[in-house]
DSSP file (Angstrom, degrees, kcal/mol; ACC not computed):
  #  RESIDUE AA STRUCTURE BP1 BP2  ACC     N-H-->O    O-->H-N    N-H-->O    O-->H-N    TCO  KAPPA ALPHA  PHI   PSI    X-CA   Y-CA   Z-CA
    1    1 A M              0   0    0      0, 0.0     2,-0.4     0, 0.0     0, 0.0   0.000 360.0 360.0 360.0 129.3   58.0   47.2   13.2
    2    2 A T        -     0   0    0      1,-0.0     2,-0.2     3,-0.0     3,-0.0  -0.667 360.0-124.5 -86.4 133.0   57.9   44.2   10.8
    3    3 A K        -     0   0    0     -2,-0.4     2,-0.3     1,-0.1    -1,-0.0  -0.535  26.9-113.0 -73.8 140.9   60.8   41.7   11.0
    4    4 A T        -     0   0    0     -2,-0.2     2,-0.4     1,-0.1    -1,-0.1  -0.564  32.3-117.5 -70.8 133.0   62.7   41.1    7.8
    5    5 A I        -     0   0    0     -2,-0.3     2,-0.4    -3,-0.0    -1,-0.1  -0.604  36.1-179.5 -74.2 127.3   62.2   37.5    6.7
    6    6 A K        +     0   0    0     -2,-0.4     2,-0.3     2,-0.0    -3,-0.0  -0.969  10.7 156.6-131.8 117.3   65.5   35.6    6.6
    7    7 A Q        +     0   0    0     -2,-0.4     2,-0.3     2,-0.0    -2,-0.0  -0.932  12.2 177.3-135.8 158.2   65.5   32.0    5.5
    8    8 A S        -     0   0    0     -2,-0.3     2,-0.7    48,-0.0    -2,-0.0  -0.983  35.8-108.9-154.4 158.7   68.1   29.6    4.1
    9    9 A I        +     0   0    0     -2,-0.3     3,-0.1     1,-0.2    -2,-0.0  -0.838  32.4 179.9 -90.7 119.3   68.3   26.0    3.0
   10   10 A A        +     0   0    0     -2,-0.7    48,-3.2     1,-0.3     2,-0.3   0.878  62.8  12.6 -87.4 -42.1   70.4   24.2    5.6
   11   11 A N  E     -a   58   0A   0     46,-0.2     2,-0.5    48,-0.1    -1,-0.3  -0.978  52.4-156.5-139.3 148.4   70.4   20.7    4.2
   12   12 A I  E     -a   59   0A   0     46,-1.8    48,-2.1    -2,-0.3     2,-0.3  -0.994  29.0-130.9-121.5 121.1   69.4   18.8    1.1
   13   13 A A  E     -a   60   0A   0     -2,-0.5     2,-0.5    46,-0.2    48,-0.2  -0.532  20.9-171.1 -76.4 134.5   68.6   15.2    1.7
   14   14 A L  E     -a   61   0A   0     46,-2.6    48,-2.3    -2,-0.3     2,-0.3  -0.972  19.5-136.8-125.8 112.7   70.3   12.7   -0.7
   15   15 A V  E     +a   62   0A   0     -2,-0.5    59,-0.5    46,-0.2     2,-0.3  -0.554  31.5 176.8 -75.6 128.4   69.0    9.1   -0.3
   16   16 A V  E     -a   63   0A   0     46,-2.3    48,-2.7    -2,-0.3     3,-0.1  -0.828  38.3-130.1-128.6 163.7   71.9    6.6   -0.4
   17   17 A E  S    S+     0   0    0      1,-0.3     2,-0.4    -2,-0.3    -1,-0.1   0.835  94.1  14.7 -80.8 -35.2   72.4    2.9   -0.1
   18   18 A D     >  -     0   0    0      1,-0.1     4,-2.0    45,-0.1    -1,-0.3  -0.985  60.1-146.2-148.2 129.1   75.1    3.0    2.5
   19   19 A Y  H  > S+     0   0    0     -2,-0.4     4,-2.8     1,-0.2     5,-0.2   0.948 100.6  45.9 -58.0 -52.2   76.4    5.8    4.7
   20   20 A D  H  > S+     0   0    0      1,-0.2     4,-2.4     2,-0.2    -1,-0.2   0.878 111.9  50.1 -67.1 -38.9   80.1    4.8    4.8
   21   21 A D  H  > S+     0   0    0      2,-0.2     4,-2.3     1,-0.2    -1,-0.2   0.915 113.6  47.1 -62.5 -41.9   80.3    4.2    1.0
   22   22 A A  H  X S+     0   0    0     -4,-2.0     4,-2.6     2,-0.2     5,-0.3   0.920 111.3  50.2 -66.6 -44.2   78.7    7.6    0.3
   23   23 A I  H  X S+     0   0    0     -4,-2.8     4,-2.5     1,-0.2     5,-0.3   0.927 111.7  49.2 -58.6 -44.8   81.0    9.3    2.8
   24   24 A A  H  X>S+     0   0    0     -4,-2.4     4,-2.5    -5,-0.2     5,-0.5   0.924 112.3  47.6 -62.3 -45.3   84.1    7.7    1.2
   25   25 A F  I  X>S+     0   0    0     -4,-2.3     4,-2.4     1,-0.2     5,-0.9   0.964 116.4  41.6 -60.9 -53.0   83.0    8.7   -2.3
   26   26 A Y  I  X5S+     0   0    0     -4,-2.6     6,-2.8     1,-0.2     4,-0.6   0.869 120.3  42.3 -67.7 -36.4   82.2   12.3   -1.5
   27   27 A S  I  <5S+     0   0    0     -4,-2.5     4,-0.3    -5,-0.3    -1,-0.2   0.896 124.6  32.9 -78.7 -38.5   85.3   12.8    0.7
   28   28 A K  I  <5S+     0   0    0     -4,-2.5    -3,-0.2    -5,-0.3    -2,-0.2   0.888 129.3  31.0 -86.0 -40.3   87.8   11.0   -1.4
   29   29 A K  I  <<S+     0   0    0     -4,-2.4    -3,-0.2    -5,-0.5    71,-0.2   0.798 133.3  27.3 -92.1 -29.6   86.6   11.6   -5.0
   30   30 A L  S  <<S-     0   0    0     -5,-0.9    -3,-0.2    -4,-0.6    -4,-0.1   0.438  98.4-124.2-112.1  -1.7   85.0   15.1   -4.6
   31   31 A N        +     0   0    0     -4,-0.3    -4,-0.2    -6,-0.3    -3,-0.1   0.754  52.5 161.2  66.5  25.1   87.0   16.4   -1.7
   32   32 A F        -     0   0    0     -6,-2.8     2,-0.4    19,-0.2    -1,-0.2  -0.345  36.2-122.4 -72.6 159.7   83.9   17.1    0.4
   33   33 A Q  E     -B   50   0A   0     17,-3.6    17,-1.9    -2,-0.1     2,-0.8  -0.845  13.5-125.1-104.4 140.7   84.2   17.5    4.1
   34   34 A L  E     +B   49   0A   0     -2,-0.4    15,-0.2    15,-0.2     3,-0.1  -0.777  30.0 178.6 -82.2 114.1   82.4   15.4    6.7
   35   35 A I  E     -     0   0A   0     13,-2.5     2,-0.3    -2,-0.8    14,-0.2   0.879  63.1  -5.7 -85.7 -43.0   80.5   18.0    8.8
   36   36 A E  E     -B   48   0A   0     12,-1.6    12,-2.3     2,-0.0    -1,-0.3  -0.988  46.6-179.0-155.7 143.8   78.7   15.6   11.2
   37   37 A D  E     +B   47   0A   0     -2,-0.3     2,-0.5    10,-0.2    10,-0.2  -0.758  21.4 170.6-144.2  93.7   78.2   11.9   11.7
   38   38 A T  E     -B   46   0A   0      8,-2.0     8,-2.9    -2,-0.3     2,-0.5  -0.918  32.0-129.6-113.5 128.1   76.0   11.3   14.7
   39   39 A D  E     -B   45   0A   0     -2,-0.5     6,-0.2     6,-0.2     3,-0.1  -0.629  21.7-177.4 -74.7 122.9   74.5    7.8   15.5
   40   40 A L  E     -     0   0A   0      4,-2.8     5,-0.2    -2,-0.5    -1,-0.1   0.403  43.9-112.3-100.9  -0.1   70.8    8.2   16.1
   41   41 A G  E >  S+B   44   0A   0      3,-0.7     3,-1.6     1,-0.0    -1,-0.2   0.070  92.2  63.9  86.5 158.1   70.3    4.5   17.0
   42   42 A G  T 3  S-     0   0    0      1,-0.3     3,-0.1    -3,-0.1    -1,-0.0   0.756 131.2 -59.3  64.0  25.3   68.4    1.8   15.2
   43   43 A G  T 3  S+     0   0    0      1,-0.3     2,-0.3     0, 0.0    -1,-0.3   0.440 108.2 123.9  84.0  -0.9   70.9    2.0   12.3
   44   44 A K  E <   -B   41   0A   0     -3,-1.6    -4,-2.8    18,-0.0    -3,-0.7  -0.721  36.2-177.2 -96.0 145.3   70.1    5.6   11.5
   45   45 A R  E     -B   39   0A   0     -2,-0.3     2,-0.8    -6,-0.2    18,-0.2  -0.968  29.5-131.2-135.6 152.8   72.8    8.3   11.4
   46   46 A W  E     +B   38   0A   0     -8,-2.9    -8,-2.0    -2,-0.3     2,-0.6  -0.896  38.6 175.7-102.4 100.1   72.7   12.1   10.9
   47   47 A V  E     -BC  37  61A   0     -2,-0.8    14,-2.6    14,-0.7     2,-0.4  -0.936   8.3-178.9-117.8 117.0   75.4   12.5    8.3
   48   48 A Q  E     +BC  36  60A   0    -12,-2.3   -13,-2.5    -2,-0.6   -12,-1.6  -0.948   1.8 178.6-116.4 134.8   76.1   15.9    6.8
   49   49 A I  E     -BC  34  59A   0     10,-2.4    10,-2.8    -2,-0.4   -15,-0.2  -0.885   1.8-177.9-127.5 161.2   78.8   16.6    4.1
   50   50 A S  E     -B   33   0A   0    -17,-1.9   -17,-3.6    -2,-0.3     8,-0.1  -0.986  31.6-104.1-158.0 146.1   79.7   19.8    2.3
   51   51 A P    >   -     0   0    0      0, 0.0     3,-1.1     0, 0.0   -19,-0.2  -0.334  60.4 -81.2 -63.4 156.8   82.1   21.0   -0.4
   52   52 A P  T 3  S+     0   0    0      0, 0.0   -20,-0.0     0, 0.0     0, 0.0  -0.356 113.9   6.0 -61.9 139.5   85.1   22.8    0.9
   53   53 A N  T 3  S+     0   0    0      1,-0.1     0, 0.0    -3,-0.1     0, 0.0   0.844  93.6 170.9  57.0  38.3   84.5   26.5    1.7
   54   54 A S    <   -     0   0    0     -3,-1.1    -1,-0.1     1,-0.1     4,-0.1  -0.187  45.7-111.4 -74.5 170.5   80.7   26.1    1.1
   55   55 A N        -     0   0    0      2,-0.2     3,-0.1     1,-0.0    -1,-0.1   0.308  66.1 -83.2 -89.0   9.1   78.1   28.7    1.9
   56   56 A G  S    S+     0   0    0      1,-0.4     2,-0.6   -48,-0.0    -2,-0.0   0.256  92.6 121.6 110.5 -14.0   76.5   26.7    4.7
   57   57 A T        -     0   0    0    -46,-0.1    -1,-0.4     2,-0.0     2,-0.2  -0.750  44.0-168.4 -83.8 125.0   74.2   24.4    2.7
   58   58 A N  E     -a   11   0A   0    -48,-3.2   -46,-1.8    -2,-0.6     2,-0.5  -0.704  22.7-121.0-109.8 161.6   75.0   20.8    3.5
   59   59 A I  E     -aC  12  49A   0    -10,-2.8   -10,-2.4    -2,-0.2     2,-0.7  -0.912  22.3-148.8 -98.8 127.8   74.0   17.5    2.0
   60   60 A L  E     -aC  13  48A   0    -48,-2.1   -46,-2.6    -2,-0.5     2,-0.6  -0.877  10.5-143.2 -97.0 111.9   72.3   15.2    4.4
   61   61 A L  E     -aC  14  47A   0    -14,-2.6   -14,-0.7    -2,-0.7     2,-0.6  -0.670  20.2-170.8 -77.8 119.2   73.1   11.6    3.5
   62   62 A A  E     -a   15   0A   0    -48,-2.3   -46,-2.3    -2,-0.6     2,-0.3  -0.948  17.1-135.9-118.4 113.6   69.9    9.6    4.3
   63   63 A K  E     -a   16   0A   0     -2,-0.6   -46,-0.2   -18,-0.2   -48,-0.1  -0.498  29.9-108.2 -71.7 129.9   70.1    5.8    4.1
   64   64 A A        -     0   0    0    -48,-2.7    -1,-0.1    -2,-0.3     3,-0.1  -0.322  36.4-178.7 -57.3 133.9   67.2    4.2    2.3
   65   65 A S        +     0   0    0      1,-0.1     2,-0.3    -3,-0.1    -1,-0.1   0.381  59.8  26.5-120.9   1.8   65.0    2.5    4.8
   66   66 A N  S  > S-     0   0    0      1,-0.1     4,-2.5     0, 0.0     5,-0.2  -0.944  88.1 -92.7-153.0 174.9   62.2    1.0    2.6
   67   67 A D  H  > S+     0   0    0     -2,-0.3     4,-2.1     1,-0.2     5,-0.2   0.892 120.7  52.5 -61.4 -42.4   61.6   -0.2   -1.0
   68   68 A A  H  > S+     0   0    0      1,-0.2     4,-0.8     2,-0.2    -1,-0.2   0.916 112.7  45.0 -61.8 -43.1   60.3    3.1   -2.3
   69   69 A Q  H >> S+     0   0    0      1,-0.2     3,-0.8     2,-0.2     4,-0.8   0.904 110.8  53.9 -67.2 -41.0   63.4    4.9   -1.0
   70   70 A S  H >< S+     0   0    0     -4,-2.5     3,-0.7     1,-0.3    -1,-0.2   0.872 104.9  54.9 -60.3 -36.9   65.7    2.3   -2.3
   71   71 A Q  H 3< S+     0   0    0     -4,-2.1    -1,-0.3     1,-0.2    -2,-0.2   0.744 104.6  54.6 -69.3 -22.6   64.2    2.7   -5.8
   72   72 A S  H X< S+     0   0    0     -4,-0.8     3,-2.4    -3,-0.8    -1,-0.2   0.632  77.5 115.1 -86.5 -13.6   64.9    6.4   -5.7
   73   73 A V  T << S+     0   0    0     -4,-0.8   -57,-0.1    -3,-0.7    -3,-0.0  -0.386  90.8   7.4 -60.1 125.4   68.6    6.0   -5.0
   74   74 A G  T 3  S+     0   0    0    -59,-0.5    -1,-0.3    -2,-0.1    52,-0.2   0.356 128.9  62.6  85.1  -5.6   70.5    7.3   -8.0
   75   75 A N    X   +     0   0    0     -3,-2.4     3,-1.4    50,-0.1    -2,-0.2  -0.134  53.3 133.8-142.3  41.1   67.3    8.7   -9.6
   76   76 A Q  T 3  S+     0   0    0      1,-0.3    -3,-0.1     2,-0.1    -1,-0.1   0.638  79.9  43.5 -73.0 -13.3   66.0   11.3   -7.2
   77   77 A A  T >  S-     0   0    0      3,-0.3     3,-1.3    -5,-0.1    -1,-0.3   0.072 119.2-102.6-117.9  23.1   65.4   13.8  -10.0
   78   78 A G  T <  S-     0   0    0     -3,-1.4    -2,-0.1     1,-0.3     3,-0.1   0.821  84.4 -45.5  64.6  31.7   63.8   11.4  -12.5
   79   79 A G  T 3  S+     0   0    0      1,-0.4    -1,-0.3    -5,-0.1     2,-0.1   0.332 115.0 113.2  93.5  -7.3   67.0   11.1  -14.6
   80   80 A R  S <  S-     0   0    0     -3,-1.3    46,-0.5     1,-0.1    -1,-0.4  -0.422  84.6 -77.4 -87.6 168.8   67.7   14.9  -14.7
   81   81 A V        -     0   0    0      1,-0.2    46,-0.2    -2,-0.1    -1,-0.1  -0.521  47.5-174.2 -63.1 130.9   70.7   16.6  -13.1
   82   82 A F        +     0   0    0     44,-2.9     2,-0.3    -2,-0.2    45,-0.2   0.840  59.6  28.4 -98.6 -42.8   69.8   16.8   -9.4
   83   83 A L  E     -d  127   0B   0     43,-1.2    45,-2.0     2,-0.0     2,-0.5  -0.908  62.4-146.1-128.6 152.5   72.6   18.8   -7.8
   84   84 A F  E     -d  128   0B   0     -2,-0.3     2,-0.9    43,-0.2    45,-0.2  -0.962   5.9-160.8-122.8 114.2   74.9   21.6   -9.1
   85   85 A L  E     -d  129   0B   0     43,-3.3    45,-2.5    -2,-0.5     2,-0.4  -0.832  15.1-160.8 -97.1 103.4   78.5   21.8   -7.7
   86   86 A Q  E     -d  130   0B   0     -2,-0.9     2,-0.3    43,-0.2    45,-0.2  -0.686  12.4-176.9 -89.4 137.2   79.6   25.3   -8.5
   87   87 A T        -     0   0    0     43,-2.8    45,-0.3    -2,-0.4     3,-0.2  -0.859  36.5-140.0-130.6 161.6   83.4   26.0   -8.5
   88   88 A N  S    S+     0   0    0     -2,-0.3     2,-0.2     1,-0.2    43,-0.1   0.429 103.2  37.8 -98.2  -1.5   85.8   28.9   -8.9
   89   89 A D     >  +     0   0    0      1,-0.1     4,-2.1    41,-0.1     5,-0.2  -0.650  64.9 179.3-149.5  87.1   88.2   26.7  -10.9
   90   90 A F  H  > S+     0   0    0     -3,-0.2     4,-3.1     1,-0.2     5,-0.2   0.919  81.9  47.8 -55.5 -51.8   86.4   24.3  -13.3
   91   91 A W  H  > S+     0   0    0      1,-0.2     4,-2.3     2,-0.2    -1,-0.2   0.851 110.0  52.5 -67.2 -35.4   89.5   22.7  -14.9
   92   92 A R  H  > S+     0   0    0      2,-0.2     4,-2.1     1,-0.2    -1,-0.2   0.958 116.2  39.6 -59.7 -51.0   91.3   22.1  -11.5
   93   93 A D  H  X S+     0   0    0     -4,-2.1     4,-2.7     2,-0.2     5,-0.2   0.880 114.2  53.1 -70.6 -38.6   88.2   20.3  -10.1
   94   94 A Y  H  X S+     0   0    0     -4,-3.1     4,-2.6    -5,-0.2    -1,-0.2   0.942 112.1  45.2 -60.8 -47.8   87.5   18.5  -13.3
   95   95 A Q  H  X S+     0   0    0     -4,-2.3     4,-2.3    -5,-0.2    -2,-0.2   0.893 113.7  49.6 -64.5 -40.4   91.0   17.1  -13.6
   96   96 A Q  H  X S+     0   0    0     -4,-2.1     4,-1.0    -5,-0.2    -2,-0.2   0.930 113.6  45.6 -64.5 -45.2   91.0   16.1   -9.9
   97   97 A M  H  <>S+     0   0    0     -4,-2.7     5,-2.3     1,-0.2     3,-0.5   0.902 112.4  51.4 -65.1 -41.1   87.7   14.3  -10.2
   98   98 A K  H ><5S+     0   0    0     -4,-2.6     3,-1.6     1,-0.2    -1,-0.2   0.909 107.3  52.7 -61.7 -42.6   88.8   12.6  -13.4
   99   99 A S  H 3<5S+     0   0    0     -4,-2.3    -1,-0.2     1,-0.3    -2,-0.2   0.734 106.5  54.8 -66.3 -21.4   92.0   11.4  -11.7
  100  100 A Q  T 3<5S-     0   0    0     -4,-1.0    -1,-0.3    -3,-0.5    -2,-0.2   0.386 122.2-105.9 -92.0   2.1   89.8    9.9   -8.9
  101  101 A G  T < 5 +     0   0    0     -3,-1.6    -3,-0.2     1,-0.2     2,-0.1   0.664  58.0 165.8  85.6  16.3   87.8    7.9  -11.3
  102  102 A V      < -     0   0    0     -5,-2.3     2,-0.5   -73,-0.1    -1,-0.2  -0.458  38.0-121.4 -64.8 137.8   84.6   10.0  -11.3
  103  103 A E  E     -E  120   0B   0     17,-0.6    17,-2.6    -2,-0.1     2,-0.4  -0.721  25.6-160.4 -88.2 124.9   82.3    9.0  -14.2
  104  104 A F  E     -E  119   0B   0     -2,-0.5    15,-0.3    15,-0.2     3,-0.1  -0.834  15.0-152.1-104.7 142.8   81.4   11.8  -16.6
  105  105 A N  S    S-     0   0    0     13,-2.6     2,-0.3    -2,-0.4    14,-0.1   0.575  77.7  -2.5 -85.4 -11.3   78.4   11.7  -18.9
  106  106 A E  S    S-     0   0    0     12,-0.7     3,-0.1     3,-0.0    -1,-0.0  -0.931  84.4 -78.7-163.2 175.3   80.0   14.0  -21.5
  107  107 A E        -     0   0    0     -2,-0.3    11,-0.1     1,-0.1     9,-0.1  -0.656  62.6 -88.5 -84.4 150.0   83.0   16.1  -22.4
  108  108 A P        -     0   0    0      0, 0.0     2,-0.4     0, 0.0     9,-0.2  -0.248  49.7-162.3 -56.3 147.1   83.2   19.6  -20.7
  109  109 A R  E     -F  116   0B   0      7,-2.7     7,-2.6    -3,-0.1     2,-0.6  -0.979  18.5-130.9-136.8 149.0   81.4   22.2  -22.7
  110  110 A V  E     -F  115   0B   0     -2,-0.4     5,-0.2     5,-0.2     2,-0.2  -0.885  31.5-179.2-100.1 121.8   81.5   26.0  -22.7
  111  111 A E        -     0   0    0      3,-3.6     3,-0.4    -2,-0.6    -2,-0.0  -0.600  45.6 -95.4-110.6 173.7   78.0   27.6  -22.6
  112  112 A E  S    S+     0   0    0      1,-0.2     3,-0.1    -2,-0.2    21,-0.1   0.847 126.2  42.9 -57.7 -34.7   76.9   31.2  -22.7
  113  113 A Y  S    S-     0   0    0      1,-0.2    20,-3.1    19,-0.1     2,-0.3   0.643 126.5 -68.6 -89.7 -17.3   76.7   31.2  -18.9
  114  114 A G  E     - G   0 132B   0     -3,-0.4    -3,-3.6    18,-0.3     2,-0.4  -0.993  64.9 -44.0 160.4-164.1   79.9   29.3  -18.1
  115  115 A T  E     +FG 110 131B   0     16,-2.3    16,-2.6    -2,-0.3     2,-0.3  -0.864  58.1 168.9-105.5 135.9   81.8   25.9  -18.3
  116  116 A V  E     +FG 109 130B   0     -7,-2.6    -7,-2.7    -2,-0.4     2,-0.3  -0.981  19.6 179.4-148.6 152.4   79.9   22.8  -17.3
  117  117 A V  E     - G   0 129B   0     12,-1.6    12,-2.8    -2,-0.3     2,-0.4  -0.969  26.0-127.9-150.6 145.6   80.1   19.0  -17.4
  118  118 A V  E     + G   0 128B   0     -2,-0.3   -13,-2.6    10,-0.2   -12,-0.7  -0.814  32.6 173.4 -95.0 132.7   77.6   16.3  -16.1
  119  119 A F  E     -EG 104 127B   0      8,-2.4     8,-2.9    -2,-0.4     2,-0.4  -0.887  23.4-127.0-132.3 167.2   79.0   13.6  -13.8
  120  120 A K  E     -EG 103 126B   0    -17,-2.6   -17,-0.6    -2,-0.3     6,-0.2  -0.882  13.5-137.7-114.9 145.4   77.6   10.8  -11.7
  121  121 A D    >   -     0   0    0      4,-1.9     3,-1.4    -2,-0.4   -18,-0.1  -0.213  50.5 -77.3 -83.4-172.4   78.0   10.0   -8.1
  122  122 A L  T 3  S+     0   0    0      1,-0.3    -1,-0.0     2,-0.1  -100,-0.0   0.698 133.9  43.1 -63.8 -19.0   78.6    6.4   -6.9
  123  123 A Y  T 3  S-     0   0    0      2,-0.1    -1,-0.3  -101,-0.0  -101,-0.0   0.442 122.6 -98.6-105.2  -2.0   74.8    5.6   -7.3
  124  124 A G    <   +     0   0    0     -3,-1.4     2,-0.2     1,-0.3    -2,-0.1   0.446  67.8 153.0  99.8   0.9   74.3    7.3  -10.6
  125  125 A T        -     0   0    0      1,-0.1    -4,-1.9    -5,-0.1     2,-0.3  -0.464  44.8-123.8 -63.1 131.0   72.8   10.6   -9.4
  126  126 A K  E     + G   0 120B   0    -46,-0.5   -44,-2.9    -6,-0.2   -43,-1.2  -0.621  33.4 177.4 -85.7 137.7   73.6   13.2  -12.0
  127  127 A W  E     -dG  83 119B   0     -8,-2.9    -8,-2.4    -2,-0.3     2,-0.5  -0.920  23.9-133.2-128.5 154.0   75.4   16.4  -11.0
  128  128 A D  E     -dG  84 118B   0    -45,-2.0   -43,-3.3    -2,-0.3     2,-0.6  -0.951   8.5-153.5-102.6 131.1   76.7   19.4  -12.9
  129  129 A L  E     -dG  85 117B   0    -12,-2.8   -12,-1.6    -2,-0.5     2,-0.4  -0.946  33.7-179.9 -94.5 125.3   80.2   20.6  -12.2
  130  130 A L  E     -dG  86 116B   0    -45,-2.5   -43,-2.8    -2,-0.6     2,-0.5  -0.986  33.9-174.1-141.5 132.0   79.9   24.3  -13.1
  131  131 A Q  E     - G   0 115B   0    -16,-2.6   -16,-2.3    -2,-0.4     2,-0.1  -0.968  26.8-145.1-121.6 114.7   81.9   27.5  -13.2
  132  132 A L  E     - G   0 114B   0     -2,-0.5   -18,-0.3   -45,-0.3   -19,-0.1  -0.428  22.6-105.7 -73.9 149.1   79.8   30.5  -14.1
  133  133 A N    >>  -     0   0    0    -20,-3.1     4,-2.4     1,-0.1     3,-1.0  -0.346  35.6-107.1 -64.1 156.3   81.2   33.3  -16.2
  134  134 A D  T 34 S+     0   0    0      1,-0.3    -1,-0.1     2,-0.2    -2,-0.1   0.866 120.7  55.1 -54.4 -38.2   82.1   36.4  -14.2
  135  135 A A  T 34 S+     0   0    0      1,-0.2    -1,-0.3     2,-0.2   -22,-0.1   0.781 118.4  32.7 -69.2 -27.1   79.1   38.2  -15.7
  136  136 A T  T <4        0   0    0     -3,-1.0    -2,-0.2   -23,-0.2    -1,-0.2   0.647 360.0 360.0-103.2 -17.7   76.7   35.5  -14.5
  137  137 A G     <        0   0    0     -4,-2.4    -2,-0.2   -24,-0.1    -3,-0.1   0.440 360.0 360.0 -93.9 360.0   78.3   34.4  -11.3
């Protein structure tokens, strides 16, 4: 009998300049939860954050440790949107983020698939805030 393959993405690494600054931004401005913050020694930490009521995929905050990594901070997708924050209430989250000073690249727009806006994190990494239409979500 063949076992069914079951896989999932547990963490997505996001290279940052400073652990504490990143934790503060994501927890205060985006309402993310700090899942784990473990000191690994030598200035390294295992820091996982996640949106509230997420599906189990976390963001692993990874502090840049060399010049090449430092150069990728804020540009990990070559200027494209890197991460997609899907929500069940676009306008609630948009207004909350706006009130916290999150920088948006554009005005919200309604597309065939849903409502979306591009925003930047504290280092300039582009994200989509997205609420899919019922038919697509």
